[in-house]
N, C-alpha and C positions, 0 to 999 in steps of 0.2 A: 814035213804040210802037218804028219801025226803028230810031233811034237809041239806045232803052237797051237794045234787044236786040245791037247794034253792042256800044255798051259795057260790057255782059256776059259778050259775048263774049271781045272784048279782056283783060278782067280775069281772064278763066278760063286764056286761053290764057296771060297771064303768070305767071298763078300756077302753073299745069302747067310752064312753062321754069325758074320759080326753084327750084322743085323739083328737076327735072331737072340745073340749073348743080350744087344743092351736090354734092360731094364723097361719093362711096359709101365704107364703112368698108371696109379689107378684109377679107378672108377670113379665117377665125381661123387655116387651118393655108397663108394663103398668106404670102411673104415672106423671108427671110435665118432661117435659125435654127444654135444650136451646142451640142453635148451630146456627153454620154460612154455609153459599154456598158459591161457586163461579163455572164457567164455559161459557162455548163459549155460544152467544146468536146471533143468525138469525133475522133480521131484515128483515121482508118482508112484505113490503106495496106496494101497487096498487096505479097509478095514473093515472088518466085518467083527459083528455083535449080533452073538447069538443065531449064528445063520445068513444075518440082513449084512447086504455087500452095501460096503458105504467108500465107493472110490472117490480120492482127494488129490490134488495136485496143487505145486507150489511150484515158484521159479525160484533159483538164486543166482551166482556167479562161482563157477569152480574153477581152479587152479593148479596146476603140477610144477613139478621138474622132473626131467627126462632125463640117463644116460642109457645107452646104447651102443651095439654094434652091426655092421652091414657087409653084408657078404654078396658079391653080385659074378651071376654067372650067365652069360649070355643075356636074353632080355628079362633075366628072372633075378629077382634080389629078397636073399633070405635073411633074418638078424631076430636080436635079441634085444632087449627093451627092458629097463627097471625105471620103477616112476614112484616119485611119493605124493599122491593126490589130495585135495583137498576142496570146500570150499566156503561159501558161508554159510550161518546158521539159516533154516528157513523158518516162518511164520509158525506158531504151532497151528497145527488140524482144531478145528472149533466142532461143538455138538451141541445140542440139547439135554441139559442136564438134566431136563426131567426125564429123559428118555435113556441119558446111560451114565446118569449118575454123578458124571463129570463134567466141567466147559470144555478144559483143552487137554490136546495130546501133543507131548512135545519128544518127535524122535529124531536124535541127532547121529548121525555117523560122522565121527573123529575124522583124523590124519590117516590115510591108509597108506600102505607099502606094498607094492606087488611087483610082477615080471612076466611081462609079454613075448609071446614071440608072432612074427611080422612073416608075412609071405605077400610079394608084389608081383606086377609087372610093369616094366619099362615101356611104355608110351610113348619117351620121346628120352631121347639122352640124358637128359638132366628131371624127367619130370616120369615121377612114381603112382601107381596106381595099387593100393595097398589094402591088407584084411590082417588083422590080429586077432588073438585069444589067448589068455591067461589069468593069473589069479592075484584078487588082492585082500589084504587082511586089514579091519578096521574094529576099531570100538563101535559099539552101538550103543545106545542108552535111550529110556522109556522116560518120561514123567508123565502125570496125569494131577493139571491144575497144580503146578508145578513140585508133584510130590512124589520122588522117586519109587518106580516101580515093586520095589523091595518091601515098601510099607504096607502093599495091597493084595501082594500075592503071594511074597516071601522069595521072588526073582532077585538076581543081582542086577544095581541099579547099572551096572556098565559092563559088560564082556566083549571080550575079543573073540571075532567071527571072520570066516574068510566067505571067498563070493566069486562067483566066475565072472571074468568081464571079457567083451567081446566088440569088435567095431570094427572100423577101416575107416578109411583117409586117399588124402591128397597130397603129394609132398614136388616141393621142384625146391632144386637147389642151385643159388648162381654160382657162378665161375670163381668166386672170392671165400667162397665154402660156406655159405651163410645159406640153409633152405627155411622154406616155407611150406607149414601146414595144415589142413583143415580135415580134424578130424571127428569123428562121432565115437561114442563110448556108451556100451550100457551095462550098468553096474547093478546087482541084487543086492540082497541083503540078507540077514538070518530072519528068518518066517520065523516070529514069537506065536505061539498058543496057547492053548491051555493046555499041552504038552509037556511046554517048557515051566510053565508057575504055575498051576492049576487056576482055578474062576478065581475071576476077579471080584474083588468085597466091595460091591457097591449100593448106595443106597436105589439105585432101580432094577438090582438083584439081577444084576448079569451074572449068566453061568458061566461064560464063554467068550473070547474076547483073541481076534487073530489080527496078527498086522504083517504084512506083505510088504517091505521096501522096497522101491526100485526107483535109479538116478537114470538119468540120460544125460551125458555129456556130450556140447556141441562147443569145440575151443577149436582157437588157434595159437597155432605154435610158431617158435624160431628158436632153432637149429645151429650149431657149429661143428663144422669137421674138425676136430684135430692128429 
């Protein structure tokens, strides 16, 4: 009798050990992935002339290529994502030349390269709600009536600046390894002011000129896990 119990116990332990020894399937959202994103962009820039605020907004289209890695533990996901972002060139901001001394301001942020961390909560096995924060670097230039800012105030026409990027979104991965996502991101820019280039020489006699560039991205993306 004792021998039978020992043999049964040994067989059960062996079976349990064999089950745990089998590799577990990775989570559908875990691992390396790559993809693309596209969607509308809001260019929301605050422009100040001699202390008078002039908020200006423009719309456009943004796009990105992403490469990342996700780690899933329980209902939580953590990951890193590298991105290359860009967008359409917004229309110039227009002004009363009698007030400012120029009619158009062209502010451009070129293609950016960034890295972000992601933290998310699985609200279903294949559905993720996440937030992200990171840093992006890009060139930025300013032109007044088509003339580089350097010719007005001795500043560089274009320089490379970094900005914090933060946002969040929703992601759903199919059984085939393809995932669909909706993401919102906010990007700042390098605030240009008199501290950067001194007084702007204009026919209107302005003594101070400040530009605070901002962008909001509302993008849809497709990624593939590999």
